[in-house]
N, C-alpha and C positions, 0 to 999 in steps of 0.2 A: 394250111388256113383257107377258112371259107371266104368267100366272098358275096356280098349281098348289093345289089344295085337296083332292085324295085321293091317297094314296100306298098302296100294298102294302107291308108289312114283310116282306123277305124273310129270314125265321127262323122255326122252328117253338118258339122258346124263350120260353115264355107270360111268364116273369120279365121277361125282357129289354122283349117287348112292352109288359107293363103300364108299365115305366119309361119307356119311350119315349113311349107313348099320353100320360101325364101330363104329358111334357115338349112334346110337339105340342099339347096343349089351351092352352099360353100363345100359340099362333099362331092367333090368331082364325079360325074357320071352316075350320081343317085338320083332316082326320080320316085315322087310320092304321088300313088295311084289315089284319085278321090273312092271312097267307099261305093259311091253310087254307079261308077264305072264296072264294078265288080260282082258286087253282092246283089242277090236278088230283092231282099227286105233289110236296106240298111238304116232304114228307122227304127228297126228293132234294137239297134245296140245303144240308144239312150236310154233303154228301160231297163239295161243290167246295173244303173249306177245307184244300187242300193246296198252297198257296204259300207262299213264303217271306217275306212282309210282310203287316202288316193290311191295307193299302189293296189288295193284290192279292185277297184272300180275299175282301174286303167287295165290291169291283168284281163278283168271279166271282158270288158269291152274286145280286146286284141283276140281272147280265146274264142269268143262268139264269131266276129271278124273270120279267124283262121280257119273255122267249122264249114265257112262259106265259100272258102276258095284256096288256090294252091299256093298262093304268095304268101312271103312273109307279111307278118300284119303289126301294126304300129299304132298304139293309142295314148292317149294322155289323160290325167285327171289334174284339176288345179283348184285349190281352195286359197281365198284371201281370209287371214287370221288377223285379227284386231287385238291388241292387247287389252284395252278397256273394255271389251264384248267377252272377253273372255276368252278369246280365239275364233269367235264366231265372225263371220257366217261358215267357216271352215269348210268341212263336207258337204255343207248345204249352199256353197256359195252362189251356184247357178240359179238356184232358185229361191234365194234369200226372201223375196218376196212372194207371196203365195198367190199367185193369180189364177183365176178360174181357167180351164182349159183352152176355152174358147176366145179368150185374149191374151195366150201365151205366146204371141210373135217374140222373136227374138228381140226387135227394138223395144217393144213395150216393156218385155222381162228386163232389160236392161235399164229403162229407164224407170222402172219400179224398183229395181234392186237397188240404185243409187240413191232414191228417194230415202227408202226404208234405211239405208245405210246411214245418210246425213242426218236424219230423225235421232237415230239411236247414239248417233255421236254429239248431239247437242249439250254445251256445256261441258263437255269433257277435254281436260287439259292435256291428258296421255293421249297421242295421237299414233303412237307407233303401231305398224303394222308388216305383215310379209305376205308374199305371194310364196305357196309351195305348188310345186309341179311334180308328178311322178310320170315318167314314161316307158312304156314296156314293149319290147319288140319280142314277137316269136317266130323263129325261124328253124325249121325242121325239129319242131318239137320240143325246142329249147328256150326255155323264158329267161329274157336278161330285162334288168329295169335300171333307171337310172332318176336320179334326183335334182331338183334344182331350187333355189331358195332366193328371194330378192327383197332385203329389207327395206323399208321406208315408213313414210308415214302418210295420216289422209288428209288431204286438203279440206278447208272449210267450205269450199263449193265447187262445182266443177269445172275444169279449165281445158282447153284442146277439142280437137276434131278428129283427130286419129285414133286410131286402136279401137277397141270394142270393150264391152264388159264394164269392171271398174276402173279402167285407164286414166278416164278424165278426174278421178279423185286420189290416185295412187302417185306419190311423189317419192322416186326411189334415194336412198340414202346416199349423200352427196351432191345431190341436185336440188335446184330450185323450180323445175317444171315437173309436171305430171308427164304420164307415159303417152296421154293423150297429145302433149304438147311436143313431144319428139316426131322426128322422122321415123319412118319404118325401118331404116338402117339404124338410126341411133339406138330403138328400141331393141333392136335384135342383137347389138353388141352387149347388152347387159340383162336381157330379160329371163325371167326365171325358167322361159321355157328352152332358150339357148342353153343356161346351165345346165337344165337335165337331159339335153341332147349331148353336151358335151361329155357329160357322165356316162351317159349311154354308151357313147363311141369307145370310153376307155374299158367299161366291163365289158364291153363285146370283145374289144383287143384281148383282154386278160383270157378270153374263151376260145381264142384263135378266129375271131370273126371279124372281119374287116367291112365297112360301108364304102364301097368302091366300084368303079365300074372294071368289068373282068376284062 
């Protein structure tokens, strides 16, 4: 039985890091290391998201990080799929609104993405949507992946101040609140990322790998 207790997070997205860090804290003795602490050029990770599936993108990021360090490397890719838009933005979720490079701060990109989604959802009665997350862990040359899906609907207008990305517009199935109206703990109990991490731990266990303190 292999035990893994330190992972490098192959991303420079601080919001995603904080969310996954909280999720990993539920696994005793496991710590998530920011890419900036280990990799020489962590900013290169975002440029490998050029594939047509979430799994391919997350695997590419984990592989790139793994080439630059000796730690196990963890990566994710997430998409929002809206039924009325034929599954869009999907693989293009992070850059749904094509901002010029000079204007592409994370906050401005998020605002532009929300505005574009609301514009395209005007007059749509079908507001069903889902978040899909693919996570990948590379440890000792072995690539293991997990998937998490969160069904829900798109709100008529942004609500809430927590979270990031599309959280102010996404209402999980069975809830009347958006993800941005929930506390971090509430969101982490049901999120697509939490479900993907749970699936990953099951896949790891099937291969004799455990995320735990040695």
